[in-house]
C-alpha positions as CSV (number, residue, x, y, z in Angstrom):
1,X,81.4,-11.1,-5.8
2,X,80.5,-14.4,-7.5
3,X,77.0,-15.9,-7.4
4,X,75.6,-19.1,-8.9
5,X,72.9,-18.8,-11.5
6,X,70.8,-21.2,-13.5
7,X,71.5,-21.4,-17.3
8,X,69.1,-23.1,-19.6
9,X,70.5,-25.2,-22.5
10,X,68.2,-25.4,-25.5
11,X,68.8,-27.6,-28.6
12,X,67.7,-26.7,-32.1
13,X,66.0,-29.7,-33.6
14,X,67.8,-30.8,-36.8
15,X,67.5,-34.1,-38.6
16,X,70.8,-35.2,-36.9
17,X,69.6,-34.3,-33.4
18,X,66.2,-35.7,-34.1
19,X,67.7,-39.1,-35.0
20,X,70.0,-38.9,-31.9
21,X,67.0,-38.2,-29.6
22,X,65.0,-41.0,-31.2
23,X,67.8,-43.5,-30.7
24,X,68.2,-42.3,-27.1
25,X,64.5,-42.7,-26.3
26,X,64.4,-46.2,-27.9
27,X,67.4,-47.3,-25.9
28,X,65.9,-46.0,-22.7
29,X,62.6,-47.8,-23.6
30,X,64.4,-51.1,-24.3
31,X,66.4,-50.8,-21.0
32,X,63.2,-50.3,-19.1
33,X,61.6,-53.4,-20.8
34,X,64.7,-55.4,-19.8
35,X,64.4,-54.3,-16.2
36,X,60.7,-55.2,-16.2
37,X,61.4,-58.6,-17.6
38,X,64.2,-59.1,-15.0
39,X,61.8,-58.1,-12.2
40,X,59.2,-60.5,-13.4
41,X,61.8,-63.3,-13.3
42,X,63.0,-62.3,-9.8
43,X,59.4,-62.2,-8.6
44,X,58.7,-65.7,-9.9
45,X,61.9,-66.9,-8.3
46,X,61.0,-65.5,-4.9
47,X,57.5,-66.8,-5.1
48,X,58.8,-70.3,-5.3
49,X,60.7,-69.9,-2.1
50,X,58.4,-70.3,0.9
51,X,60.5,-68.3,3.3
52,X,59.2,-64.9,1.9
53,X,55.8,-63.4,2.5
54,X,54.1,-63.7,-0.8
55,X,52.0,-60.6,-0.4
56,X,54.9,-58.3,0.3
57,X,56.9,-59.9,-2.5
58,X,54.0,-59.2,-4.9
59,X,53.6,-55.6,-3.6
60,X,57.2,-54.8,-3.9
61,X,57.7,-56.2,-7.4
62,X,54.3,-54.8,-8.5
63,X,55.4,-51.3,-7.5
64,X,58.7,-51.6,-9.2
65,X,57.3,-53.0,-12.5
66,X,54.5,-50.3,-12.5
67,X,57.1,-47.6,-12.0
68,X,59.0,-48.8,-15.1
69,X,55.8,-49.1,-17.1
70,X,55.0,-45.4,-16.2
71,X,58.4,-44.4,-17.5
72,X,57.8,-46.4,-20.7
73,X,54.5,-44.4,-21.2
74,X,56.4,-41.2,-20.7
75,X,59.0,-42.2,-23.3
76,X,56.2,-43.2,-25.7
77,X,54.7,-39.7,-25.2
78,X,58.1,-38.1,-25.8
79,X,58.5,-40.1,-29.0
80,X,55.1,-38.9,-30.2
81,X,56.1,-35.3,-29.5
82,X,59.4,-35.7,-31.2
83,X,57.6,-36.9,-34.3
84,X,55.3,-33.9,-34.3
85,X,57.9,-31.2,-33.7
86,X,59.1,-29.5,-36.9
87,X,62.8,-29.1,-37.6
88,X,64.2,-25.8,-36.2
89,X,62.2,-26.1,-33.0
90,X,64.1,-25.4,-29.7
91,X,63.9,-28.1,-27.1
92,X,65.0,-27.5,-23.5
93,X,67.8,-30.0,-23.0
94,X,68.8,-29.3,-19.4
95,X,69.6,-26.6,-16.7
96,X,73.1,-26.0,-15.6
97,X,74.6,-23.8,-12.9
98,X,77.1,-21.1,-13.8
99,X,79.1,-18.6,-11.8
100,X,78.2,-15.0,-12.4
101,X,80.5,-12.1,-11.4
102,X,78.6,-9.1,-9.9
103,X,80.1,-6.0,-8.5
104,X,79.0,-2.6,-7.1
105,X,77.4,-0.5,-9.8
106,X,76.1,-3.4,-11.9
107,X,72.4,-3.3,-13.0
108,X,70.2,-5.6,-11.0
109,X,67.4,-6.9,-13.1
110,X,66.0,-10.1,-14.5
111,X,68.0,-10.0,-17.7
112,X,71.3,-10.8,-15.9
113,X,69.8,-14.0,-14.6
114,X,67.9,-15.2,-17.7
115,X,70.7,-16.9,-19.5
116,X,70.2,-19.4,-22.3
117,X,72.7,-21.3,-24.4
118,X,71.4,-22.5,-27.7
119,X,73.1,-25.5,-29.4
120,X,72.7,-27.0,-32.8
121,X,74.3,-30.4,-33.7
122,X,76.5,-30.2,-30.5
123,X,77.8,-26.7,-31.4
124,X,76.9,-23.5,-29.4
125,X,75.3,-21.2,-31.9
126,X,74.0,-18.5,-29.5
127,X,74.2,-17.3,-25.9
128,X,71.2,-15.1,-24.8
């Protein structure tokens, strides 16, 4: 019988992966800033048109801009944490789903479900 199980992928922090993560976070931050600027522009454009309800326009754009600002704060926090982490630390990258074969007579305990793949510089170095 085949069942689906969660597999955690962890990344060992190296100088190369740290730079890659730093670049990723900075690009995400820049994209969010661009989106916020575009939303401000669209808000001003819609405010000039009298056919829209000003209060609902301000509410909508205010929520959208605030949501992006919260994401920027989260990225800033992640950048701080990345700076603090020593090389060699394991960072949870993502969770995946894998297919597990089970059959009659197999041991049924938590160890068959607690699978982790450890990568270092985009190479699998360990499967736990």
